[in-house]
C-alpha positions in Angstrom: -171.6 -214.5 28.6 -172.2 -213.1 32.1 -170.0 -210.3 33.3 -166.6 -211.7 34.3 -166.9 -210.3 37.8 -170.4 -211.7 38.4 -169.9 -214.6 40.9 -173.2 -216.2 40.0 -172.1 -218.3 37.1 -172.6 -222.0 36.6 -174.7 -224.3 38.8 -175.4 -223.5 42.4 -172.9 -225.0 44.8 -175.4 -226.2 47.4 -172.8 -227.6 49.8 -171.2 -224.1 50.0 -174.5 -222.4 50.3 -175.6 -224.8 53.0 -172.5 -223.9 55.0 -173.4 -220.2 54.8 -177.1 -220.8 55.6 -177.8 -224.1 57.4 -181.6 -223.5 57.2 -181.3 -224.2 53.4 -181.0 -227.8 54.3 -184.7 -228.1 55.1 -185.4 -227.4 51.4 -182.7 -229.5 49.7 -183.7 -232.6 47.8 -181.9 -235.1 45.6 -182.1 -235.2 41.8 -182.2 -238.6 40.0 -178.5 -238.0 39.3 -177.8 -237.6 43.0 -177.1 -233.9 42.8 -178.8 -231.6 45.2 -181.4 -229.0 44.3 -184.5 -227.3 45.7 -188.1 -227.1 44.5 -188.1 -223.8 42.5 -191.9 -223.8 42.5 -191.8 -223.5 46.3 -191.6 -219.8 47.3 -190.2 -220.6 50.7 -187.4 -222.6 49.1 -186.6 -219.8 46.7 -186.5 -217.3 49.5 -184.1 -219.4 51.5 -181.9 -219.9 48.5 -181.7 -216.1 48.1 -180.8 -215.9 51.8 -178.0 -218.4 51.3 -176.7 -216.6 48.2 -176.6 -213.2 50.1 -175.0 -214.8 53.1 -172.3 -216.6 51.2 -171.4 -213.9 48.6 -172.2 -210.7 50.4 -172.0 -211.4 54.1 -175.6 -210.6 54.7 -176.8 -212.5 57.8 -180.3 -211.1 58.1 -182.5 -210.9 55.0 -186.2 -211.5 54.1 -189.0 -209.8 52.3 -192.8 -209.7 52.9 -194.7 -212.6 51.4 -196.6 -210.7 48.7 -193.5 -209.3 47.0 -191.7 -211.0 44.1 -188.4 -212.5 45.1 -185.5 -210.7 43.4 -183.1 -212.6 41.1 -179.7 -212.0 42.7 -177.6 -213.1 39.7 -179.4 -210.6 37.4 -179.0 -207.8 40.0 -175.3 -208.5 40.2 -175.0 -208.3 36.4 -176.4 -204.8 36.4 -174.1 -203.6 39.2 -170.9 -204.9 37.6 -171.7 -203.3 34.2 -172.5 -200.0 36.1 -169.0 -200.3 37.6 -167.5 -200.5 34.2 -169.6 -197.5 33.1 -168.3 -195.1 35.8 -164.8 -196.6 36.3 -162.9 -196.3 39.5 -164.0 -193.4 41.6 -163.5 -192.6 45.3 -166.5 -192.4 47.6 -168.9 -193.4 44.9 -172.5 -192.4 45.6 -175.4 -194.2 43.9 -179.1 -193.5 43.9 -181.3 -196.5 43.6 -184.7 -195.4 42.3 -187.2 -197.9 43.7 -185.0 -199.8 46.1 -187.8 -202.3 46.9 -188.2 -204.4 50.1 -185.0 -206.4 49.6 -182.2 -203.8 49.3 -180.5 -206.0 46.7 -178.6 -203.4 44.6 -177.1 -201.7 47.7 -176.2 -205.1 49.1 -174.2 -206.1 46.0 -172.8 -202.6 45.3 -171.6 -202.0 48.9 -170.0 -205.4 49.2 -168.5 -205.5 45.7 -167.3 -201.9 45.3 -167.8 -200.2 48.7 -170.3 -197.8 47.1 -172.5 -195.6 49.2 -176.3 -195.7 48.4 -179.4 -193.7 48.8 -182.5 -195.7 48.0 -185.9 -194.2 47.2 -189.2 -196.1 47.4 -192.9 -195.1 47.1 -194.3 -198.2 48.8 -194.3 -197.7 52.6 -194.3 -201.4 53.3 -191.2 -201.9 51.1 -189.6 -198.9 52.9 -190.2 -200.6 56.2 -188.7 -203.9 55.0 -185.6 -202.2 53.5 -185.0 -200.3 56.7 -185.1 -203.5 58.7 -182.5 -205.1 56.4 -180.3 -202.1 56.6 -180.6 -201.9 60.3 -179.7 -205.6 60.9 -176.7 -205.6 58.5 -174.1 -203.0 59.5 -172.0 -203.5 56.4 -174.7 -201.9 54.3 -174.0 -198.2 53.6 -177.5 -197.1 52.5 -179.9 -194.3 53.4 -183.5 -195.1 52.6 -186.0 -192.4 51.7 -189.7 -192.6 51.2 -190.7 -190.9 47.9 -194.2 -189.6 48.7 -194.9 -188.3 45.2 -195.4 -191.3 42.9 -195.1 -189.1 39.9 -191.5 -188.0 40.7 -188.2 -189.9 40.6 -185.6 -187.4 41.9 -187.6 -184.5 43.3 -187.5 -184.4 47.2 -184.9 -187.3 47.1 -181.9 -185.4 45.6 -181.1 -182.4 47.9 -179.6 -179.2 46.7 -176.1 -180.1 47.8 -176.3 -183.8 46.7 -174.2 -185.3 44.0 -174.4 -188.9 42.7 -172.0 -190.6 40.4 -174.9 -192.6 39.0 -178.5 -193.5 39.4 -180.0 -196.9 38.7 -183.5 -198.3 38.4 -185.2 -201.6 37.7 -188.6 -200.2 36.5 -192.0 -201.8 36.4 -192.7 -203.8 33.3 -196.5 -204.0 33.1 -199.3 -201.5 32.5 -201.8 -202.7 35.1 -202.2 -205.5 37.8 -204.0 -207.7 35.3 -201.1 -207.7 32.9 -198.8 -208.3 35.7 -200.8 -211.4 36.7 -200.9 -212.7 33.2 -197.3 -212.0 32.5 -196.1 -213.2 35.9 -193.0 -214.8 34.4 -191.6 -211.3 33.5 -188.3 -209.7 34.5 -189.0 -209.1 38.1 -190.5 -212.5 38.9 -188.1 -215.0 40.3 -186.3 -217.3 37.9 -183.5 -218.8 39.9 -183.8 -222.3 38.4 -181.6 -221.3 35.4 -182.4 -221.1 31.7 -184.1 -224.5 31.5 -185.9 -224.3 34.8 -189.4 -223.1 35.5 -190.3 -219.5 36.2 -192.2 -219.2 39.4 -193.8 -216.4 41.4 -193.2 -215.6 45.0 -196.3 -216.2 47.0 -199.1 -213.6 47.0 -200.2 -211.2 44.3 -197.2 -210.3 42.1 -198.1 -206.7 41.6 -195.7 -204.8 43.9 -193.2 -203.0 41.8 -194.3 -204.9 38.7 -196.7 -202.4 37.1 -197.4 -198.7 36.7 -199.8 -196.7 34.5 -198.3 -196.8 31.0 -195.9 -199.6 31.7 -192.1 -199.5 31.2 -192.0 -197.1 28.3 -194.0 -194.3 30.0 -192.1 -194.9 33.2 -188.6 -194.4 31.7 -189.8 -191.6 29.4 -191.0 -189.6 32.5 -187.7 -190.4 34.2 -185.8 -189.0 31.3 -187.9 -185.8 31.3 -187.3 -185.2 35.0 -183.6 -186.1 34.9 -182.8 -182.9 32.9 -183.7 -180.9 36.1 -180.9 -182.7 38.0 -178.3 -182.8 35.2 -175.6 -181.2 37.3 -176.1 -183.5 40.3 -176.0 -187.0 38.7 -173.1 -188.2 36.6 -174.9 -191.0 34.8 -178.6 -191.8 34.8 -179.4 -195.4 34.0 -182.4 -197.7 33.8 -183.0 -201.3 32.8 -185.0 -201.7 29.6 -186.7 -205.1 29.4 -188.3 -204.7 26.0 -185.8 -204.0 23.2 -188.5 -202.3 21.1 -188.6 -199.5 23.6 -185.0 -198.5 22.8 -185.9 -196.5 19.7 -188.5 -194.2 21.3 -186.3 -193.8 24.4 -183.3 -192.8 22.3 -185.5 -190.4 20.4 -186.6 -188.8 23.7 -183.0 -188.5 24.9 -182.0 -186.8 21.6 -184.8 -184.3 22.2 -183.4 -183.1 25.5 -179.8 -182.7 24.2 -177.9 -185.2 26.3 -174.1 -185.2 26.0 -173.9 -189.0 25.7 -176.3 -192.0 25.5 -175.3 -195.7 25.7 -177.1 -199.0 25.6 -175.3 -201.8 27.5 -176.3 -205.4 26.8 -176.2 -207.8 29.7 -176.7 -211.6 30.4 -176.5 -214.4 28.0 -178.8 -216.5 25.7 -182.5 -216.0 26.2 -181.9 -214.1 29.5 -180.3 -211.2 27.8 -181.3 -207.8 29.1 -179.9 -204.3 28.8 -179.8 -200.9 30.4 -179.9 -197.4 28.9 -177.6 -194.8 30.3 -177.4 -191.0 29.6 -175.5 -188.0 30.9 -175.7 -184.3 30.3 
């Protein structure tokens, strides 16, 4: 089952979403049963659905992303945030580091509205930084500082200052090893699948490579993050990262055991075939 605090359960209430975002009406169509839906193969329709979800559930009135970027799955992002809240418990003035905030600011949007968290978001892609800055600037309820990570081989260096402390860090890492694999596996974790378990998986328009791949893929990415995290052990309460491939858990746990962490957890999320997980560690 989905997390009990995740509001994105069941079917989409298109009447409610239409009230929050009237532009969604241009993309609604009738099913043979008479119920309303959208064409989930249409990137513009999916983008508008996201805009409606963010307006209704999170009071975000201005949101978009550049065309060539995969459209984030809001329900999945919310699942991660609510499980993270369980991990750290109730804390005052919670500060969160989002490693790879992306162009849509989705994790800060959900975390700020749901728990009043304060975010710092890092990003290596200048175009994504520009998009995230625009979203933050147009939505005053968002408490997020966005930083450009100029060194694409580092996660925390130059982002976490000497006096900084974060209750947790989060990350939705690249899955694929190169652009070709990202193209072939375009139905992966970061590619939009808002149609539900039985619906089609579709890409946002353009080349789906932004944020989807890195040299060495997911395993190398998280391994390097674990290595660097030891340098910031006293400044971050919990380090966390989504792990899309379950077979990566064994080598990641082995790596964490080798750097003497105080605690390691694997938290399962989602339901049915859409199950995912994140790994968490602290020193």
